[in-house]
Backbone as CSV, one residue per row, in Angstrom:
resi,resn,N_x,N_y,N_z,CA_x,CA_y,CA_z,C_x,C_y,C_z
1,UNK,2.117,-17.331,-15.182,1.520,-16.405,-14.227,2.526,-15.974,-13.160
2,UNK,3.410,-16.904,-12.720,4.386,-16.548,-11.705,5.332,-15.464,-12.197
3,UNK,5.716,-15.502,-13.471,6.595,-14.472,-14.008,5.921,-13.111,-13.964
4,UNK,4.646,-13.058,-14.297,3.914,-11.790,-14.258,3.835,-11.287,-12.821
5,UNK,3.518,-12.168,-11.864,3.434,-11.745,-10.467,4.767,-11.224,-9.964
6,UNK,5.868,-11.888,-10.314,7.180,-11.424,-9.891,7.492,-10.064,-10.504
7,UNK,7.191,-9.895,-11.772,7.417,-8.615,-12.437,6.593,-7.520,-11.781
8,UNK,5.350,-7.812,-11.476,4.480,-6.831,-10.824,5.045,-6.448,-9.467
9,UNK,5.476,-7.425,-8.699,6.020,-7.129,-7.382,7.251,-6.242,-7.510
10,UNK,8.134,-6.536,-8.473,9.328,-5.701,-8.663,8.947,-4.261,-8.971
11,UNK,7.998,-4.067,-9.884,7.590,-2.703,-10.230,6.894,-2.027,-9.059
12,UNK,6.058,-2.768,-8.358,5.314,-2.161,-7.267,6.205,-1.817,-6.091
13,UNK,7.255,-2.557,-5.901,8.172,-2.227,-4.825,8.965,-0.977,-5.140
14,UNK,8.986,-0.596,-6.407,9.634,0.650,-6.766,11.078,0.496,-7.177
15,UNK,11.597,-0.702,-7.130,12.935,-0.917,-7.637,13.046,-2.323,-8.195
16,UNK,13.980,-2.499,-9.090,14.172,-3.790,-9.732,15.584,-3.852,-10.265
17,UNK,15.831,-4.801,-11.105,17.161,-4.951,-11.690,17.392,-3.940,-12.806
18,UNK,16.507,-2.984,-12.966,16.607,-2.026,-14.057,17.281,-0.729,-13.634
19,UNK,18.178,-0.769,-12.675,18.984,0.404,-12.381,18.575,1.207,-11.170
20,UNK,17.755,0.683,-10.298,17.382,1.417,-9.095,17.911,0.668,-7.881
21,UNK,18.500,1.400,-6.952,19.010,0.785,-5.738,18.522,1.585,-4.535
22,UNK,18.232,0.904,-3.414,17.774,1.627,-2.231,18.809,2.645,-1.768
23,UNK,18.333,3.763,-1.297,19.199,4.823,-0.810,18.629,5.343,0.495
24,UNK,19.454,5.377,1.522,18.974,5.855,2.824,19.219,7.344,3.015
25,UNK,19.890,7.981,2.081,20.231,9.389,2.242,19.499,10.286,1.256
26,UNK,18.375,9.862,0.776,17.636,10.558,-0.263,16.786,11.703,0.268
27,UNK,16.151,11.508,1.414,15.099,12.416,1.848,14.991,12.453,3.359
28,UNK,14.185,13.389,3.824,13.781,13.441,5.211,12.263,13.384,5.257
29,UNK,11.719,12.779,6.295,10.269,12.695,6.477,9.982,12.431,7.942
30,UNK,8.756,12.713,8.336,8.351,12.495,9.713,7.119,11.613,9.731
31,UNK,7.227,10.521,10.447,6.099,9.604,10.588,5.188,10.151,11.690
32,UNK,3.886,9.859,11.653,3.001,10.318,12.730,3.530,9.909,14.110
33,UNK,3.387,10.798,15.088,3.942,10.612,16.428,3.540,9.299,17.092
34,UNK,2.330,8.855,16.877,1.824,7.675,17.559,2.336,6.371,16.942
35,UNK,3.021,6.444,15.827,3.478,5.243,15.123,4.594,4.549,15.904
36,UNK,4.586,3.226,15.835,5.584,2.402,16.508,6.505,1.803,15.451
37,UNK,7.809,2.010,15.619,8.786,1.501,14.662,8.828,-0.027,14.729
38,UNK,8.905,-0.649,13.550,8.918,-2.106,13.455,10.212,-2.595,12.820
39,UNK,10.665,-3.779,13.264,11.741,-4.442,12.542,11.098,-5.466,11.604
40,UNK,11.889,-6.083,10.750,11.367,-6.993,9.718,10.564,-8.145,10.320
41,UNK,11.015,-8.715,11.444,10.280,-9.827,12.062,8.890,-9.394,12.508
42,UNK,8.789,-8.176,13.066,7.481,-7.666,13.474,6.576,-7.428,12.267
43,UNK,7.147,-6.922,11.181,6.361,-6.700,9.962,5.785,-8.021,9.476
44,UNK,6.619,-9.039,9.410,6.149,-10.348,8.942,5.118,-10.938,9.893
45,UNK,5.302,-10.745,11.179,4.342,-11.243,12.161,2.985,-10.564,12.002
46,UNK,2.998,-9.244,11.847,1.750,-8.503,11.653,1.078,-8.924,10.357
47,UNK,1.873,-9.033,9.308,1.319,-9.433,8.010,0.701,-10.817,8.111
48,UNK,1.359,-11.718,8.816,0.837,-13.087,8.959,-0.482,-13.105,9.726
49,UNK,-0.597,-12.247,10.730,-1.798,-12.222,11.566,-2.952,-11.446,10.938
50,UNK,-2.640,-10.344,10.247,-3.730,-9.462,9.815,-3.857,-9.273,8.314
51,UNK,-2.757,-9.429,7.593,-2.782,-9.243,6.149,-2.414,-10.563,5.481
52,UNK,-2.857,-10.770,4.279,-2.502,-12.003,3.581,-1.045,-12.018,3.147
53,UNK,-0.502,-10.849,2.857,0.850,-10.775,2.335,1.432,-9.401,2.646
54,UNK,2.719,-9.376,2.956,3.383,-8.101,3.176,4.150,-7.722,1.926
55,UNK,3.981,-6.481,1.473,4.707,-5.981,0.324,5.833,-5.040,0.730
56,UNK,6.141,-5.007,2.027,7.215,-4.159,2.506,8.537,-4.780,2.076
57,UNK,9.363,-4.038,1.355,10.657,-4.582,0.922,11.538,-4.922,2.122
58,UNK,12.343,-5.968,2.002,13.226,-6.333,3.119,14.262,-5.251,3.382
59,UNK,14.613,-5.093,4.656,15.682,-4.173,5.015,15.306,-2.710,5.048
60,UNK,14.038,-2.386,5.028,13.609,-0.989,5.052,13.538,-0.518,6.501
61,UNK,14.324,0.515,6.816,14.375,1.048,8.183,13.081,1.728,8.604
62,UNK,12.463,2.443,7.705,11.291,3.251,8.032,10.004,2.448,7.860
63,UNK,9.772,1.531,8.787,8.558,0.729,8.781,7.914,0.861,10.154
64,UNK,6.623,1.185,10.153,5.921,1.505,11.391,4.532,0.877,11.410
65,UNK,3.989,0.762,12.623,2.605,0.354,12.794,1.870,1.521,13.439
66,UNK,0.686,1.796,12.923,-0.119,2.886,13.451,-1.581,2.483,13.405
67,UNK,-2.105,2.039,14.519,-3.547,1.795,14.655,-4.132,1.002,13.471
68,UNK,-3.589,-0.191,13.235,-4.108,-1.038,12.167,-3.441,-0.858,10.816
69,UNK,-2.533,0.105,10.705,-1.833,0.367,9.449,-0.385,-0.108,9.568
70,UNK,0.166,-0.603,8.469,1.607,-0.828,8.372,2.100,0.195,7.358
71,UNK,3.006,1.072,7.803,3.505,2.183,6.988,4.997,1.967,6.746
72,UNK,5.400,2.076,5.495,6.809,1.927,5.164,7.159,2.904,4.056
73,UNK,8.355,3.493,4.144,8.810,4.363,3.060,10.317,4.296,2.964
74,UNK,10.827,4.542,1.747,12.240,4.387,1.463,12.636,5.249,0.274
75,UNK,13.915,5.523,0.173,14.440,6.283,-0.958,15.117,5.351,-1.945
76,UNK,15.149,5.782,-3.187,15.829,5.027,-4.231,16.730,5.957,-5.019
77,UNK,17.828,5.410,-5.447,18.720,6.103,-6.354,18.548,5.442,-7.717
78,UNK,18.219,6.228,-8.727,17.875,5.707,-10.043,18.961,6.069,-11.051
79,UNK,19.363,5.104,-11.842,20.347,5.359,-12.886,19.780,6.380,-13.872
80,UNK,20.568,7.370,-14.291,20.085,8.363,-15.262,19.598,7.725,-16.569
81,UNK,20.090,6.538,-16.876,19.674,5.838,-18.092,18.283,5.220,-17.968
82,UNK,17.754,5.126,-16.751,16.477,4.449,-16.528,15.402,5.355,-15.941
83,UNK,15.483,6.626,-16.202,14.489,7.543,-15.653,13.226,7.519,-16.508
84,UNK,12.099,7.775,-15.849,10.835,7.901,-16.563,9.944,8.859,-15.789
85,UNK,9.008,9.421,-16.474,8.105,10.380,-15.840,7.119,9.641,-14.940
86,UNK,6.500,10.390,-14.028,5.457,9.797,-13.194,4.294,9.299,-14.047
87,UNK,4.002,10.015,-15.117,2.904,9.607,-16.005,3.212,8.254,-16.661
88,UNK,4.462,8.068,-17.093,4.848,6.781,-17.675,4.812,5.671,-16.632
89,UNK,5.286,5.962,-15.423,5.237,4.984,-14.335,3.794,4.611,-14.014
90,UNK,2.917,5.607,-14.019,1.511,5.376,-13.721,0.899,4.414,-14.745
91,UNK,1.136,4.657,-16.024,0.595,3.778,-17.069,1.124,2.360,-16.908
92,UNK,2.404,2.235,-16.647,3.036,0.930,-16.511,2.484,0.161,-15.312
93,UNK,2.442,0.813,-14.170,1.972,0.165,-12.946,0.505,-0.226,-13.069
94,UNK,-0.329,0.677,-13.562,-1.756,0.360,-13.700,-1.969,-0.782,-14.678
95,UNK,-1.209,-0.794,-15.760,-1.309,-1.891,-16.712,-0.969,-3.225,-16.072
96,UNK,0.088,-3.250,-15.278,0.483,-4.483,-14.606,-0.534,-4.905,-13.558
97,UNK,-1.014,-3.963,-12.770,-2.006,-4.298,-11.744,-3.287,-4.856,-12.360
98,UNK,-3.712,-4.274,-13.454,-4.953,-4.726,-14.088,-4.815,-6.126,-14.675
99,UNK,-3.580,-6.524,-15.016,-3.360,-7.869,-15.548,-3.213,-8.900,-14.452
100,UNK,-2.911,-8.479,-13.237,-2.704,-9.409,-12.139,-4.054,-9.818,-11.556
101,UNK,-4.385,-11.063,-11.722,-5.676,-11.584,-11.284,-5.873,-11.352,-9.784
102,UNK,-6.976,-10.788,-9.422,-7.307,-10.570,-8.018,-7.059,-9.156,-7.526
103,UNK,-6.185,-8.406,-8.196,-5.929,-7.027,-7.780,-6.948,-6.107,-8.434
104,UNK,-7.558,-5.254,-7.621,-8.529,-4.292,-8.128,-8.008,-2.889,-7.820
105,UNK,-7.803,-2.107,-8.856,-7.299,-0.747,-8.693,-8.460,0.157,-8.306
106,UNK,-8.320,0.837,-7.183,-9.369,1.757,-6.739,-9.162,3.141,-7.336
107,UNK,-7.914,3.652,-7.279,-7.643,4.956,-7.869,-6.154,5.139,-8.094
108,UNK,-5.856,6.126,-8.900,-4.480,6.483,-9.212,-4.478,7.956,-9.592
109,UNK,-3.546,8.706,-9.007,-3.487,10.133,-9.325,-2.080,10.654,-9.087
110,UNK,-1.803,11.776,-9.704,-0.548,12.477,-9.475,-0.892,13.761,-8.733
111,UNK,-0.256,13.948,-7.582,-0.525,15.109,-6.740,0.776,15.869,-6.498
112,UNK,0.648,17.132,-6.152,1.811,17.936,-5.798,1.672,18.378,-4.350
113,UNK,2.704,18.079,-3.556,2.732,18.463,-2.152,4.097,19.080,-1.881
114,UNK,4.110,20.292,-1.370,5.363,21.004,-1.082,6.299,21.036,-2.296
115,UNK,5.734,21.293,-3.442,6.483,21.394,-4.701,7.132,20.088,-5.157
116,UNK,6.684,18.964,-4.625,7.144,17.644,-5.067,5.933,16.906,-5.634
117,UNK,6.083,16.382,-6.844,5.004,15.606,-7.457,5.108,14.148,-7.013
118,UNK,3.948,13.557,-6.694,3.871,12.162,-6.263,2.828,11.423,-7.086
119,UNK,3.139,10.204,-7.463,2.158,9.273,-7.996,1.614,8.507,-6.803
120,UNK,0.299,8.542,-6.623,-0.365,7.841,-5.526,-1.381,6.894,-6.139
121,UNK,-1.343,5.643,-5.737,-2.330,4.693,-6.248,-2.727,3.713,-5.154
122,UNK,-3.969,3.270,-5.264,-4.553,2.378,-4.256,-5.168,1.181,-4.967
123,UNK,-4.879,0.014,-4.443,-5.468,-1.202,-5.005,-5.731,-2.180,-3.869
124,UNK,-6.600,-3.134,-4.130,-6.903,-4.109,-3.089,-7.077,-5.497,-3.681
125,UNK,-6.928,-6.437,-2.801,-7.177,-7.846,-3.079,-7.984,-8.330,-1.886
126,UNK,-9.262,-8.602,-2.117,-10.138,-8.900,-0.995,-10.249,-7.674,-0.116
127,UNK,-10.055,-7.849,1.203,-10.121,-6.671,2.082,-8.729,-6.176,2.487
128,UNK,-7.678,-6.714,1.856,-6.322,-6.197,2.047,-6.090,-5.069,1.045
129,UNK,-5.719,-3.907,1.552,-5.576,-2.729,0.691,-4.133,-2.222,0.761
130,UNK,-3.624,-1.790,-0.374,-2.303,-1.171,-0.457,-2.468,0.232,-1.026
131,UNK,-1.926,1.199,-0.322,-1.905,2.592,-0.746,-0.432,2.932,-0.934
132,UNK,-0.024,3.190,-2.181,1.380,3.365,-2.505,1.647,4.765,-3.041
133,UNK,2.891,5.206,-2.886,3.283,6.474,-3.496,4.728,6.403,-3.947
134,UNK,5.033,7.204,-4.946,6.414,7.417,-5.362,6.528,8.849,-5.837
135,UNK,7.647,9.466,-5.490,7.860,10.860,-5.873,8.521,10.926,-7.238
136,UNK,8.494,12.123,-7.791,9.292,12.373,-8.981,10.760,12.297,-8.575
137,UNK,11.631,12.221,-9.555,13.065,12.206,-9.270,13.548,13.604,-8.932
138,UNK,14.480,13.685,-7.979,15.099,14.974,-7.701,16.267,15.190,-8.663
139,UNK,16.998,16.260,-8.481,18.092,16.595,-9.405,19.227,15.575,-9.363
140,UNK,19.282,14.761,-8.296,20.318,13.742,-8.159,19.827,12.352,-8.565
141,UNK,18.699,12.298,-9.252,18.088,11.036,-9.711,17.704,10.130,-8.542
142,UNK,17.131,10.727,-7.521,16.653,9.976,-6.359,15.175,10.267,-6.173
143,UNK,14.465,9.290,-5.608,13.070,9.516,-5.290,12.691,8.836,-3.986
144,UNK,11.470,9.081,-3.551,10.932,8.522,-2.321,9.743,7.647,-2.698
145,UNK,9.687,6.459,-2.116,8.607,5.507,-2.352,8.012,5.104,-1.018
146,UNK,6.760,4.715,-1.023,6.155,4.294,0.223,4.936,3.432,0.022
147,UNK,4.548,2.804,1.105,3.433,1.860,1.107,2.732,1.927,2.455
148,UNK,1.415,1.965,2.398,0.602,1.799,3.607,-0.307,0.614,3.325
149,UNK,-0.199,-0.429,4.159,-1.061,-1.596,4.029,-2.082,-1.577,5.150
150,UNK,-3.324,-1.933,4.809,-4.385,-1.870,5.794,-5.586,-2.688,5.334
151,UNK,-6.559,-2.810,6.205,-7.841,-3.437,5.889,-8.815,-2.335,5.480
152,UNK,-9.809,-2.682,4.682,-10.749,-1.685,4.153,-11.350,-0.768,5.207
153,UNK,-11.722,-1.262,6.391,-12.312,-0.341,7.373,-11.369,0.772,7.836
154,UNK,-10.061,0.609,7.617,-9.083,1.614,8.050,-8.693,2.585,6.941
155,UNK,-9.472,2.656,5.883,-9.118,3.472,4.725,-8.960,4.955,5.072
156,UNK,-9.862,5.518,5.836,-9.751,6.939,6.184,-8.470,7.223,6.972
157,UNK,-8.133,6.333,7.916,-6.899,6.495,8.688,-5.674,6.422,7.772
158,UNK,-5.713,5.510,6.796,-4.582,5.346,5.874,-4.377,6.601,5.028
159,UNK,-5.474,7.175,4.531,-5.353,8.382,3.715,-4.876,9.564,4.551
160,UNK,-5.281,9.638,5.787,-4.802,10.696,6.688,-3.302,10.527,6.944
161,UNK,-2.867,9.295,7.202,-1.438,9.029,7.430,-0.630,9.369,6.184
162,UNK,-1.141,9.010,5.010,-0.449,9.342,3.759,-0.299,10.852,3.615
163,UNK,-1.377,11.566,3.832,-1.334,13.026,3.723,-0.314,13.618,4.703
164,UNK,-0.318,13.109,5.930,0.634,13.596,6.939,2.076,13.353,6.494
165,UNK,2.361,12.163,6.001,3.723,11.829,5.582,4.143,12.669,4.380
166,UNK,3.293,12.739,3.358,3.660,13.495,2.157,3.992,14.942,2.483
167,UNK,3.283,15.518,3.435,3.537,16.917,3.804,4.850,17.116,4.550
168,UNK,5.492,16.036,5.005,6.771,16.192,5.712,7.964,15.798,4.857
169,UNK,7.740,15.227,3.679,8.850,14.761,2.850,9.582,15.947,2.219
170,UNK,10.891,15.874,2.298,11.739,16.858,1.614,13.010,16.138,1.167
171,UNK,13.511,16.512,-0.005,14.735,15.910,-0.520,15.943,16.538,0.158
172,UNK,16.954,15.722,0.380,18.226,16.224,0.895,19.108,16.566,-0.296
173,UNK,19.977,17.549,-0.124,20.890,17.921,-1.210,22.082,17.006,-1.289
């Protein structure tokens, strides 16, 4: 079971040993004005107090708190040998989530915002909810990934924050 959980975490974080590396020069985006920037210690502290577990990858600069939400997003550079469509990623991620005991998938969809396609999926374990997104690859084999963690009562706020962020994302050349 531990191997499956580790594999799921690697896929859900959006990068693994399969040719993806974090990239800070992939995209531009604007977080909601009221959001407070967090460092890793603050993320872990918030997760310890309010969430059972933090899925925010270590070392991510763009991590914020907004009225009960923890918002994080990052870019990845993907090896051309390891590219896959959003539809393939969706099948893979949903398959893994459904096998992980305790995770319940609420929804999964592919949306287009500002001519960029995003895979968006939401799952929960108890009242801890994760709303995740990943963009399609740009011409340089880079994409944008993100996570909003929250409690069930904050679902409307989380979806509003996601919509706000997706509308500001643009790839850099």
